C-alpha positions as CSV (number, residue, x, y, z in Angstrom):
1,X,32.7,-21.2,22.6
2,X,34.4,-18.0,21.3
3,X,33.2,-14.9,23.2
4,X,31.2,-12.5,21.1
5,X,33.2,-9.7,22.4
6,X,36.0,-11.2,20.0
7,X,33.6,-10.7,17.0
8,X,32.6,-7.3,18.0
9,X,36.2,-6.1,18.2
10,X,36.9,-7.6,14.8
11,X,34.1,-5.6,13.3
12,X,35.2,-2.4,15.0
13,X,38.7,-2.9,13.7
14,X,37.7,-3.3,10.1
15,X,35.2,-0.5,10.3
16,X,35.5,0.5,6.7
17,X,34.5,-2.9,5.0
18,X,32.0,-3.3,8.0
19,X,30.3,0.1,7.2
20,X,30.2,-0.6,3.5
21,X,28.6,-4.1,3.9
22,X,26.2,-2.9,6.6
23,X,25.0,0.0,4.4
24,X,24.6,-2.5,1.4
25,X,22.3,-4.8,3.6
26,X,20.5,-1.5,5.0
27,X,19.7,-0.6,1.4
28,X,18.1,-4.1,0.7
29,X,16.2,-3.9,3.9
30,X,15.0,-0.4,3.4
31,X,13.6,-1.4,-0.2
32,X,11.9,-4.5,1.2
33,X,10.5,-2.7,4.1
34,X,9.1,0.2,2.1
35,X,7.5,-2.1,-0.6
36,X,5.8,-4.0,2.1
37,X,4.6,-0.7,3.8
38,X,3.4,0.5,0.4
39,X,1.3,-2.6,-0.1
40,X,-0.1,-2.4,3.5
41,X,-0.8,1.4,2.9
42,X,-2.9,0.5,-0.3
43,X,-4.8,-2.2,1.4
44,X,-5.3,0.0,4.5
45,X,-6.7,2.9,2.4
46,X,-9.1,0.5,0.7
47,X,-10.1,-1.3,3.9
48,X,-10.9,2.0,5.6
49,X,-13.3,2.8,2.7
50,X,-15.2,-0.4,3.1
51,X,-17.9,-1.4,5.9
52,X,-19.2,-4.7,6.6
53,X,-22.7,-3.2,7.0
54,X,-22.9,-1.7,3.6
55,X,-23.7,-3.6,0.5
56,X,-22.6,-2.5,-3.1
57,X,-24.8,-3.5,-6.0
58,X,-23.1,-3.7,-9.6
59,X,-24.2,-5.0,-13.0
60,X,-23.5,-8.7,-13.1
61,X,-20.2,-9.7,-14.7
62,X,-18.4,-6.5,-13.7
63,X,-15.9,-6.3,-11.1
64,X,-15.5,-2.5,-10.7
65,X,-17.7,0.5,-10.5
66,X,-16.1,2.1,-13.5
67,X,-17.3,-0.9,-15.7
68,X,-20.8,-1.1,-14.3
69,X,-24.0,0.6,-15.5
70,X,-27.4,0.0,-13.6
71,X,-30.5,1.5,-15.0
72,X,-31.7,4.2,-12.7
73,X,-35.3,2.8,-12.9
74,X,-34.1,-0.3,-11.1
75,X,-32.8,1.7,-8.2
76,X,-36.3,1.9,-6.3
77,X,-36.6,-1.8,-6.5
78,X,-33.1,-2.3,-5.4
79,X,-33.4,0.0,-2.2
80,X,-36.6,-1.8,-1.2
81,X,-34.9,-5.0,-0.6
82,X,-35.1,-6.8,2.7
83,X,-32.6,-5.8,5.5
84,X,-32.1,-2.3,4.2
85,X,-31.8,0.1,7.0
86,X,-34.1,3.1,7.2
87,X,-33.9,6.6,8.6
88,X,-36.0,8.4,11.0
89,X,-38.3,9.5,8.2
90,X,-38.7,5.9,7.1
91,X,-36.6,6.4,3.8
92,X,-34.1,3.7,3.0
93,X,-30.4,4.5,3.6
94,X,-29.0,4.1,0.3
95,X,-27.3,6.2,-2.5
96,X,-26.7,5.7,-6.1
97,X,-23.6,6.8,-7.5
98,X,-21.8,7.3,-11.0
99,X,-18.1,6.9,-11.6
100,X,-16.0,8.4,-14.4
101,X,-12.3,9.1,-14.9
102,X,-11.1,12.4,-16.3
103,X,-7.7,13.6,-17.5
104,X,-6.2,16.6,-15.8
105,X,-2.8,18.3,-15.9
106,X,-0.5,18.1,-13.0
107,X,0.0,21.1,-10.9
108,X,3.7,21.0,-11.1
109,X,5.9,22.3,-14.0
110,X,6.0,19.0,-15.8
111,X,2.4,19.6,-17.1
112,X,1.9,15.8,-17.2
113,X,-1.6,14.4,-17.6
114,X,-2.9,12.2,-14.9
115,X,-6.3,10.3,-14.5
116,X,-8.6,11.4,-11.7
117,X,-11.7,9.4,-10.5
118,X,-14.9,11.5,-10.1
119,X,-17.8,10.3,-8.2
120,X,-21.4,11.6,-8.7
121,X,-23.1,11.7,-5.6
122,X,-26.7,12.7,-4.4
123,X,-27.2,15.7,-2.1
124,X,-27.6,13.4,0.9
125,X,-24.3,11.7,0.6
126,X,-23.1,12.9,4.0
127,X,-26.0,11.4,5.7
128,X,-25.1,8.0,4.2
129,X,-21.3,8.5,4.6
130,X,-21.1,9.6,8.1
131,X,-17.4,9.1,8.3
132,X,-16.9,12.0,5.6
133,X,-16.4,15.4,6.9
134,X,-16.3,18.8,5.2
135,X,-13.1,20.6,6.3
136,X,-13.4,23.7,4.0
137,X,-16.0,25.3,1.9
138,X,-19.5,24.1,1.3
139,X,-21.5,21.3,-0.3
140,X,-22.1,21.7,-4.3
141,X,-25.4,23.1,-5.2
142,X,-27.7,20.3,-6.9
143,X,-27.5,20.8,-10.7
144,X,-24.6,23.0,-10.6
145,X,-21.0,22.7,-12.1
146,X,-19.5,22.6,-8.6
147,X,-17.4,19.9,-7.0
148,X,-15.8,18.6,-3.6
149,X,-12.1,17.7,-3.8
150,X,-10.5,15.0,-1.4
151,X,-7.8,16.6,0.7
152,X,-5.2,14.1,-0.5
153,X,-5.9,15.1,-4.1
154,X,-5.9,18.9,-3.3
155,X,-3.2,20.8,-5.2
156,X,-1.9,17.7,-7.1
157,X,-3.7,18.8,-10.1
158,X,-4.2,22.3,-11.8
159,X,-7.3,23.8,-10.4
160,X,-7.9,21.2,-7.7
161,X,-8.0,23.6,-4.8
162,X,-10.7,25.6,-3.0
163,X,-12.1,28.4,-5.1
164,X,-10.3,27.2,-8.3
165,X,-11.7,25.9,-11.6
166,X,-10.7,23.1,-13.7
167,X,-12.0,21.6,-17.1
168,X,-14.8,19.0,-16.5
169,X,-14.9,18.3,-20.2
170,X,-14.2,20.5,-23.3
171,X,-15.7,23.9,-23.0
172,X,-17.1,23.1,-19.5
173,X,-15.4,24.1,-16.2
174,X,-16.2,22.9,-12.7
175,X,-15.6,25.0,-9.6
176,X,-14.0,23.7,-6.3
177,X,-16.4,24.8,-3.6
178,X,-15.3,22.4,-0.8
179,X,-12.6,20.1,0.5
180,X,-13.4,17.0,2.4
181,X,-11.8,14.2,4.4
182,X,-12.7,10.7,4.8
183,X,-10.8,9.1,7.6
184,X,-7.8,8.4,5.4
185,X,-9.8,6.2,3.1
186,X,-9.4,6.1,-0.8
187,X,-12.4,8.5,-1.2
188,X,-9.7,11.2,-0.3
189,X,-8.2,10.7,-3.7
190,X,-11.4,11.5,-5.5
191,X,-13.6,14.4,-6.8
192,X,-17.1,14.5,-5.8
193,X,-19.7,16.2,-8.1
194,X,-23.5,16.4,-8.2
195,X,-24.9,13.1,-9.6
196,X,-27.2,14.6,-12.2
197,X,-24.5,17.1,-13.4
198,X,-22.1,14.3,-13.8
199,X,-24.4,11.9,-15.7
200,X,-25.8,14.6,-18.0
201,X,-22.1,15.9,-18.8
202,X,-20.8,12.5,-19.8
203,X,-23.7,11.0,-21.7
204,X,-24.8,8.7,-18.6
205,X,-28.3,10.0,-18.1
206,X,-30.5,7.2,-16.9
207,X,-27.7,5.1,-15.5
208,X,-25.8,4.8,-12.4
209,X,-22.5,2.9,-11.7
210,X,-23.4,1.4,-8.4
211,X,-26.0,1.4,-5.7
212,X,-24.9,1.3,-1.9
213,X,-27.2,0.0,0.8
214,X,-26.8,0.3,4.5
215,X,-27.9,-2.8,6.2
216,X,-29.9,-3.1,9.6
217,X,-27.1,-5.4,10.7
218,X,-24.0,-7.1,8.8
219,X,-25.7,-10.5,9.2
220,X,-28.5,-9.4,6.9
221,X,-26.2,-9.2,3.9
222,X,-26.9,-12.8,2.7
223,X,-30.8,-12.2,2.8
224,X,-30.4,-8.9,0.6
225,X,-27.9,-10.6,-1.6
226,X,-30.1,-13.5,-2.5
227,X,-33.2,-11.3,-2.9
228,X,-31.4,-9.1,-5.6
229,X,-29.2,-11.7,-7.2
230,X,-32.2,-14.3,-7.7
231,X,-34.3,-11.6,-9.4
232,X,-33.4,-12.4,-13.1
233,X,-35.2,-9.3,-14.3
234,X,-32.4,-7.0,-12.6
235,X,-29.2,-8.8,-13.7
236,X,-27.2,-7.5,-10.7
237,X,-24.6,-8.7,-8.3
238,X,-24.2,-7.8,-4.7
239,X,-21.0,-7.6,-2.7
240,X,-20.2,-6.7,0.9
241,X,-18.5,-3.3,0.7
242,X,-15.4,-4.3,2.8
243,X,-14.7,-7.5,0.6
244,X,-15.4,-5.6,-2.7
245,X,-12.9,-2.9,-2.0
246,X,-10.3,-5.6,-0.8
247,X,-10.7,-7.0,-4.2
248,X,-10.2,-3.7,-6.0
249,X,-6.8,-3.1,-4.0
250,X,-5.3,-6.6,-4.7
251,X,-4.0,-5.8,-8.2
252,X,-2.2,-2.6,-7.2
253,X,-0.8,-4.0,-4.0
254,X,0.4,-7.2,-5.7
255,X,2.3,-5.2,-8.5
256,X,3.9,-2.8,-6.0
257,X,5.0,-5.7,-3.8
258,X,6.3,-7.7,-6.9
259,X,8.1,-4.8,-8.4
260,X,10.0,-3.9,-5.2
261,X,10.7,-7.6,-4.4
262,X,12.5,-8.0,-7.6
263,X,14.5,-5.0,-7.1
264,X,15.3,-6.2,-3.5
265,X,16.2,-9.6,-4.8
266,X,18.9,-8.1,-7.2
267,X,20.2,-6.0,-4.3
268,X,20.2,-8.8,-2.0
269,X,22.5,-10.8,-4.2
270,X,25.1,-7.9,-4.1
271,X,24.7,-7.6,-0.2
272,X,25.4,-11.4,0.2
273,X,28.3,-11.2,-2.1
274,X,29.6,-8.1,0.0
275,X,29.1,-9.9,3.2
276,X,30.8,-13.0,1.8
277,X,33.9,-10.8,0.5
278,X,34.1,-8.9,4.0
279,X,34.2,-12.3,5.8
280,X,36.7,-13.8,3.4
281,X,39.0,-10.8,3.8
282,X,38.6,-11.3,7.5
283,X,39.7,-15.0,7.3
284,X,42.8,-14.1,5.2
285,X,43.8,-11.3,7.7
286,X,43.3,-13.4,10.7
287,X,44.9,-16.6,9.9
288,X,47.5,-16.4,12.6
289,X,44.6,-15.5,15.1
290,X,42.7,-18.8,13.9
291,X,45.9,-20.7,14.4
292,X,46.1,-19.5,17.9
293,X,42.5,-20.2,18.7
294,X,42.9,-23.8,17.5
295,X,46.0,-24.0,19.6
296,X,44.2,-22.9,22.6
297,X,41.7,-25.8,22.2
298,X,38.7,-24.2,20.3
299,X,37.1,-26.7,18.0
300,X,36.5,-26.2,14.2
301,X,32.8,-26.0,15.1
302,X,33.5,-23.1,17.7
303,X,35.3,-21.2,15.0
304,X,32.6,-22.0,12.4
305,X,29.9,-20.7,14.8
306,X,31.9,-17.6,15.6
307,X,32.3,-16.5,12.0
308,X,28.7,-17.2,11.1
309,X,27.7,-15.1,14.3
310,X,30.1,-12.3,13.3
311,X,28.4,-12.2,9.7
312,X,24.9,-12.3,11.5
313,X,25.9,-9.3,13.7
314,X,27.0,-7.5,10.6
315,X,23.8,-8.1,8.8
316,X,21.7,-7.1,11.9
317,X,23.5,-3.9,12.1
318,X,22.6,-3.1,8.4
319,X,19.1,-4.5,9.1
320,X,18.6,-2.1,11.9
321,X,19.9,0.9,10.0
322,X,17.7,-0.1,7.0
323,X,14.5,-0.6,9.2
324,X,15.0,2.8,11.0
325,X,15.2,4.5,7.5
326,X,12.1,2.7,6.6
327,X,10.2,3.8,9.7
328,X,11.1,7.4,8.9
329,X,8.9,7.0,5.8
330,X,5.8,6.1,8.0
331,X,3.1,8.7,7.3
332,X,4.7,10.0,4.0
333,X,2.0,10.2,1.2
334,X,2.7,8.3,-2.0
335,X,0.6,8.4,-5.2
336,X,0.3,5.5,-7.8
337,X,-2.3,4.1,-10.4
338,X,-5.2,2.2,-9.0
339,X,-5.4,-0.8,-11.4
340,X,-9.1,-1.2,-10.8
341,X,-10.0,2.3,-11.9
342,X,-6.9,3.5,-13.8
343,X,-6.9,6.6,-11.8
344,X,-4.5,8.3,-9.2
345,X,-4.8,7.0,-5.7
346,X,-2.9,8.6,-2.9
347,X,-1.9,6.7,0.3
348,X,0.6,6.5,3.2
349,X,3.4,4.1,3.9
350,X,2.0,2.0,6.7
351,X,4.7,0.4,9.0
352,X,4.0,-2.5,11.2
353,X,5.9,-4.6,13.7
354,X,5.3,-7.8,11.3
355,X,7.0,-5.9,8.4
356,X,10.0,-4.9,10.5
357,X,10.4,-8.4,11.9
358,X,10.3,-9.9,8.3
359,X,12.8,-7.5,7.0
360,X,15.3,-8.3,9.9
361,X,14.8,-12.0,9.2
362,X,15.7,-11.4,5.6
363,X,18.8,-9.3,6.8
364,X,19.9,-12.2,9.1
365,X,19.4,-14.8,6.3
366,X,21.6,-12.7,3.9
367,X,24.2,-12.6,6.7
368,X,24.1,-16.3,7.4
369,X,24.5,-17.0,3.6
370,X,27.2,-14.5,3.1
371,X,29.1,-15.8,6.2
372,X,28.8,-19.6,5.7
373,X,31.5,-20.2,3.0
374,X,34.1,-18.0,4.7
375,X,33.3,-19.7,8.0
376,X,33.7,-23.1,6.6
377,X,37.1,-22.1,5.1
378,X,38.2,-20.8,8.6
379,X,37.0,-23.9,10.4
380,X,39.1,-26.1,7.9
381,X,42.3,-24.2,8.7
382,X,45.1,-26.4,10.1
383,X,46.4,-24.8,13.3
384,X,50.1,-25.7,12.2
385,X,49.5,-24.1,8.6
386,X,47.8,-21.0,10.0
387,X,50.8,-20.4,12.4
388,X,53.4,-20.9,9.7
389,X,51.8,-18.2,7.6
C-alpha cells in the first residue's frame, strides 16, 4: 500500500485548494452539528421541566395546557385521588394553574412583537416546585398585579426586568417584583403571576388550564390515571409530566432539525462537488507521479485506496474544524417559537459525543463520495500513457 505520508504531503502542497474544500466541508458539519444541538437543547429544556412522580391533568381531547380548561369546582375531587402525596399538614401536594399567551414588544430597537407565555400560579407554588428558586426580589402578593419573570426571559422584552412594568392587557400593567430560575427548564422562559389575578384579567374566572399532582411514588401513576379518567363526570385526561412535556417539544425539535438538515443537504452537495474537483485536479497534476507508482509495482487498487484515503483525510480535517466551531456554540442561548404554545422559548445549544460522532461520519461520507470518481480515474490510468504525458 502507498504510505499515508504521500497523501499528507500532497494535501500540504496544494494547500489553497485543500483549505477551500476543507472549509466547505467544515461549514456543512457546523450547520448539521448546531441543528442537532438545537434540537437536543429544546428536548433537554423540556425534559428538565418534567418529573416522573408528577401527574398533569387536562381536559380530555386537548394536548396542551393552552387549549385546556378544567372547571375549578373539579379541582377538589381531582386532588383527592389515590396516590397523591401529602405534606406534613396532611394537605395534598397539588397546584392548579392557568396558562395564557400575551403579546409584548421586544426590548431591542426593532420594536417587534413577540408572544410570551404567562402562568397563573397559587401562593404555594414554590412548595410544589422545589426546583424553582427566587434569585432576586420577592414573591408576588396574592391578588396584586405583580409577576415573576424567568431568568432566560429577563430583558428580552420591554419591561421584563426587576422593578419595571409592562402592559398585562389594555389599560392594566403588571410590575416585575422577582426573578426566578428553574434549573435550566422551560419555566425560565415564562412569566408567573397570581392565579386569581390572571384568571380575572383574562375572563377565565372559574377555570384552570391544568392541575399538577405530586405522587407518593412514580408507580402510583397508573392508579391515579385510571381513577380520574374512568370518572365520566369529569371528562379529564391524565399524563405523566415527563412524557407530556416530551410530546410538547417534538414539534419544535422536528422543525428545527428538518430545516437545518435541508440547508445542510444543499451545502453538502456543494462540498462533495468541491472535494471531487479538488481530487480531479490532483489526478490531472499528478499523472506522471501515478505512472511512476504503477511502474514501481503499486496495483490499481492501491492507487484507488490511496486517493479515497486522501479525500477522507481532507474531509476529516474539515469535519474537525466544523465540529470545533460547533462546540464553541455550547451554552449559547437561542430563542425560537414553541409550536405547542406559540410563545417564545429560550434554550441553549446542547452538544454531545453522539452529535459530534454523527457529524464526523457525515463528513467522512462526503469525502468518500467526493473522492471515489477521481480515485477510479487515477486507478485506470495506464502507466505508459501517464509517463508519456
